[in-house]
Every structure is written in C-alpha cells, then in structure tokens.
N, C-alpha and C positions, 0 to 999 in steps of 0.2 A: 504493500500500500504506500503511495507516495507521501512524503513528509509534508505536512501543512506549513506554509510559509508563516513566519512570525515577524513582528516589528523589528526584531534584532537583525533579520536578514537584510533590511533596507539600510542599516547603518553603514557608512563608509568604512572600509578596512583601514586600520592605522597603517601608516607608512612604515616600512622596515629599512634597515641599513642597506639591504640589497636594492631597494627602490632608489635610495639616494645615490648609490654607486652607479646604477644604470642611468639615472638622469644626468649625473655629472660626467659620465664616460670614464670612470676610473674603477679600480678594484675595491672590493669591500675592505681589504686591509688598509688601503689608502684613506678611505673615509674614516676608519677607526683611528688611524694615526692623527688625522686632522682634528677630530673631535676630542681626543684625549690629550693632545699636545705631547704625546710620548716621544715623537721624533719630529725634527724640522721638516717642513713642507714648502715647496715652491709657492710663492705668492699667488701665481695664476691657478695652481691646483687648489689651494685653500679657497680662493675666491669661487671657483666652480662648485666645490663641495658645499660651501656655506650658502650659495645661491640655491642649490638643490634642496638643502635643508629647509630654507625659508619657503620655497615653492611647495614643498610636500608637507610642510608643517610637521617635520619629523621630530620626535622626542625620543631620546635614547632610553632604553630599558635599564634603569639603574640596578635592578635585581640581577639581570643577566650580566651586566658589567661587573657587579660585585663578585658573582660566581667565577667570572673569568679572571679575577684579580686586577681589574682595571678600574681605577677610581680617579675622579677629578682631583687635581692638586689643590691643596687648601692650607690655610693658616687659621688658627683659632685664637680668639681673645676671650679671656675669662675675667669678668669684673664683678664687683659687689652689686652694682645697680646700673641700669641704663638711664635712669632718671637724672642722676647727678650730672651737671654740666662737665665736671672734671672727667668722668669716665666716658661721657658721650664724645668729647673732643678727642680723647686718646683713641677711642674706637674708630672715629672717623679717619684719623691718620693711618691706622692699621688697614682699614678698608681701602683707602686711596692707594697705599703702596701695594697691597695685595693685587689690586686691579692692574697696576703697572707691571707687576711680575707675572701676570697671567694666572693668578690664584683666586679661588673662592675664599670668602671670609666667613667664618662661623663664629657666632657670638653666644656666649653662655653667661648666665648670672648666678651668683651664689648667695646674695643677701648677707655676705660676711660669715656664712656657716661653713666651718671646715669640712663637715661631712658632705655637704653639697659640692664644695670645691673638689674634694677627692673624687666623687662620682662624675663630675663634669670633666675633670682631667682624664679619667679612665675612659670616658666615652670618646673624647677627642683622640686618645691613643688608638682606640679601636677603629676610629674613622681614618686613621693614618694621616692626621694633620702633620704637615712638615714642621710646624712650629706651634707651640702652645704658649701664649703670652698671658701672664698673670699680672693684673693691675690692682693696686689697692693698698690703702693704709692698713698696717697690721701690727700685732704685738709680736716682736721678733724674739720670742723666748725659745728655750730648748726644744719644745714640742714642735714649734713652727719650723725651726731649722731642720729637724729630723724629717718632718713631713715633706718639705721642699726638696731635700736631698733624695728622698725616695722617689718623688715625682721625676726629678732630673734623670736619675739613673734608669728608671723604667722607660721613660721616653727615649733616652739614648739607645737602649737595647732595641727599641722598635724603629730606630732610624729617624726619630723626631728630635726636636730641640726645645728645651724649656727656656723661656725668656722671662726674667723678672723685671717688670717695668715700674719704675718709681719705688722699688723695694731694695733693701740693702743686699750686698753680696753674701754668699754662703761660704766662701772659701775656695781656694785653688783646686781642691780635690773634688769639687762638685761640678759636673758638666752642665753648667747653666750660664747663659748670657745675662748681663745686668745692664740696663739702660736707666740712668737716673737723671735728675736735674738738681741744681745746687740750691737745696732748701736753706742750708745754713748761711751760705753767702748772700742769698736773697734777703733773708731775715736781718742779717747784719746790715745790709745796705739800706733797707727801709727804716730800721731803727736809727741808723746814723743820720738819715734824712730828717727824722723828727728831732733828733738831738741837735743837729746843725741849725734847726729853726728855733732853738732856744728852749725846747721842752726838756724837763728833767724828771717829771713825774709822768711816766708813760705806762698806762694800764695795758697789760697783755691779756687778751681774751682767747681762751681755747687751750689751756694747758691740759694735757692728758698723759699722765705718766705711763710709760711702757709702749705707747704707740709711736711708730717711727716718724711719721710726718710732723705731728706737733712737737715731738722731742727735738727733732733737728731744727725746727724753726725757733723754738724757745732758746736753743743753744746759741743761735745767731743773735737773738735779742740780748742775751746776757753778755755775749762777747763784745757787742757794740757798746753796752753800758760800761764795761771794763775799759775798753779802748778810749772812751771819752772821760774816764775817771768819775763816772757817776755811780754812787752807791747802789748796789742791788738790793731791792726791797721785795722779799717774797710775797708780802701782802698785796703787791700790785699784780700778781699772777693769779688769774681766775680760771678755775677748772670748768670745762664744758666740752660738749661734742661739736663736731664741725658742721653745724646746721644753723639755718637762719633763726629758727625759733629759740635755739640755745643762745644765740647772740643777744636776742631780745631779752631772754630771761636773765642772763648774766648781767647785762647793763641795768636792767630794771632793779634787780636785787641790790646791785652795787650802789645805785643812787638812793635806794631806800635805807641803806645802812647808816647814813649820816652825811655830813658835809662832804662835798666832792673833793677828793684828794689827788686829782690828776688833771693834767691839761691836754693830754693827747692819749690816743688809743691805738694800739697795734693789734688788729684782729688776725687770728691765725689763718683765716681765709675770707674771701669776699662775702660769702653768705653770712658769716658771723658779723662782719662789718655792717651789712645791710640791716640785720636785726637790731644791732646796737644803735645804729642811726635812728631807727624808728623809736626806740625807747628814749633816746636823748630828746628827740623832737617832741614827744609826748610830755616831757618834763620842761618844755620851753627852752631847751638848750640847742643852739644852732651850730651846725658844722659848716665852716671851720671857725666862725667868729668866737664861739664859746669853747668848743672842744675840737681839736684836730683829730682826724681819723684816717687810718691807713689799713689796707688789707693785703691779701696775697692770693694770686692765681690769675688775675685779669680776665675773669669770666663774668657772664651776666650775674648781677646787674651793675658791675663796676662802672662801665662807661655811662650808663643811664643816670647814675647818681653822682657822677663827677668824682669818683673815688681814686685817690692816689694809691697805687698798689704795686705788686711785683708781678711782672709778666712771666708766666710759665709756658714754654713751648709745647703745649699738650699734643697738638697734631704731629709735630716733628718727633715727639717722643714715640708715638705709634708708628710713624713711618720708619724711624731708625730701628725700632725693635724688629720689624719685618725684614728690613734690609740686612741687618747683622745676622739674623737667624738663617736666612737663605744663603748668605755668604760664609757661613760658619765653617764649611769644609775647605775654604780657601786659606792656604797658609798666610799668616800675618793678620788675619781678620781680628779686630778688637773683640775682646770678651767682656770688657767692662768700660762703659762710656758714660761720662757725666756731661749733660747739656747745661749751658749757662742760663741764667735768669737776669732780668734787668728791671729797674724801676720805671713805671709809667706815671709821670707827674700830671695830676689833674687839679681839681679845685678844693680838695678836702683838707689841706694842710695850710696853716697860717702861722707866721712867726709869733712866738710867745715872748712877751716883754714882762719882766718882773721877777 
C-alpha cells in the first residue's frame, strides 16, 4: 500500500556539505577546510565556498563535526558578572581580538562563586577553548592559588592556556599568563593629584582587606601620603564593597558620625564615587566647591558627572590577554605584562586653601 504523503514531505531538504561542494565546484574536503579554518585556502576558493554557503543557507552539523573531532577555534572569558561596566569592557576587548584572530568568543559568568568558576573552566576545557581568560577581583589566599594552579595545569594538558586578567601572578612554576594594569601606580598618582591641590585630609572609600584590587589601590594611596610626608590616619579609610550603593552608604554614615573631617575623597572606583557624590549633595555639600572627589576606572558615569579619575585600559586588557594566549607557543612571548594607567582630569577637584 503506498505511503500517504505528510506535511513533512513538503519541507525543503536542508542543504548538506556535498551540496555546497557541488555548487562551489570544489571537493567536500575543501569546503570542510574553509569552514573550519584548519588549513589556509586561496582567497578565490574561500570566496566561492562562502558564496555557496550563503546561497544554500547551509548550516554545519555541529554534532557531526564534534564526532569527527572538528571544532571551531575559540577563546573563553570567565567573569563575575556581565552587568558591571568593568567586566563588560574587558569582555569587549576579548571579543574584538578574538574576531581579529578568527576565533569565536565564549562568555561565562560565575557570580564570584568558586564552584561555578570551577564548573565553567571545566566546560571550557571540554569545549577545547584555546585560551580561558579569568577576570575579576579576588581574595588571593592559599585556596585560591591552589585552585588556579590546578586550572592552569589541567588546561595545559588539554592544549589550552589559562590567562589571569587583572589578577596577581601565581609563580614561575604555574603555566599561566598574567595581564595586569598598574593599580598601585594609578592610586599613587590620583592621591598625589589631590595632595598637590593642597588637600591633607583625604577620605579613602572602599577598603576591603584581602581583596587584590582594593588592597593594591589603598597601597598606592598610603605610598603617596608617605611621599608627601602627610601622616597616615587609619580613621580616614572606610570599608565597603565596590558598588554605587556602598559608596552612598559609606558617605552617608560618615557624614552622620559628626563634623566633616576631610576635604577630599578618593573612591576606590567610579561607582563608589558616584554614590558618595549623591550622599554629599543630599547633605548640601557641593563637588568640588565643598569637597573634592576622585575615582578610579574611567567608566560610566565618570564622564557624565565630570569626575577626575584614573583611566584603566579595560578593552586593551582583553585584547592583550587574547593576543598573548594565542602567541604563547612562540619563543620570547611575554608571560606577565602590566599595562599603564593615567589620570583623566575633569571638574571634581579644586585646590584647598587652609
């Protein structure tokens, strides 16, 4: 008995790699090489294959390619969050350089959870990412160092490369690339800028003992005070997380404690500075006429509020991480690189007289 036709029979058949080869006038192997980038192809050949792909609306069968051991080349970036401007700009730099290098970019988030970080790194290893770039402020204790060393060695065994971006190095015996920026130098420079404007009582907002980013910035703050022979007063260092609402809380509580005992503020990042500025304005204090204010990062909303701050090359950080990872097999390639920072002067600092 003849089979009754079904609606499925009217669907167009998906194009196959053989269809692409036939349309382009090349072999199946040539199409495969062009699509995977596994071997160089003549520009004319690549053009013919890609035109056939577009005309036939061809989509490679990822499962079949996986079984055949053929995977697209990729790099991965793992961040705490994609909402934070800091992480978003670093991720953009990774994406830009990955495109230039002909790689896909895979993004994973951890929320700062070490277990999620471990699972994400393991997944990237299974996906054969050529580089796994970890970004984020951390507590660099013994457990962290042991965990990172384990990641680095496991990835190296799989032919991949661990890159620590904005994190401290682990030691010469750990196969990891480190790309940092000069936190301490930037903090020293911005504190010196406030001191040169005549300020001697500079409130530091955002101290967090044990966390690498705030610790390196407060170190620069203290070094600048010492260099200008200004006594260090621990009471001027206020503890808080690197968030806008924390900046608002820290400043509001400080102003409620009693008479104002500072003429300038150095916030550990621009988000804290924005929150502190809001709290100052609510108390009738104007920036910079009553209180000078400086931040760190040069991210939104720094330009919008005229904030003098330290510029961090976030996107260059991401681009450099990818470039060094993919060049790591080349003799002489740097394994540890520190990018510079510089002050961006706007309208939030005014000379103090008195």
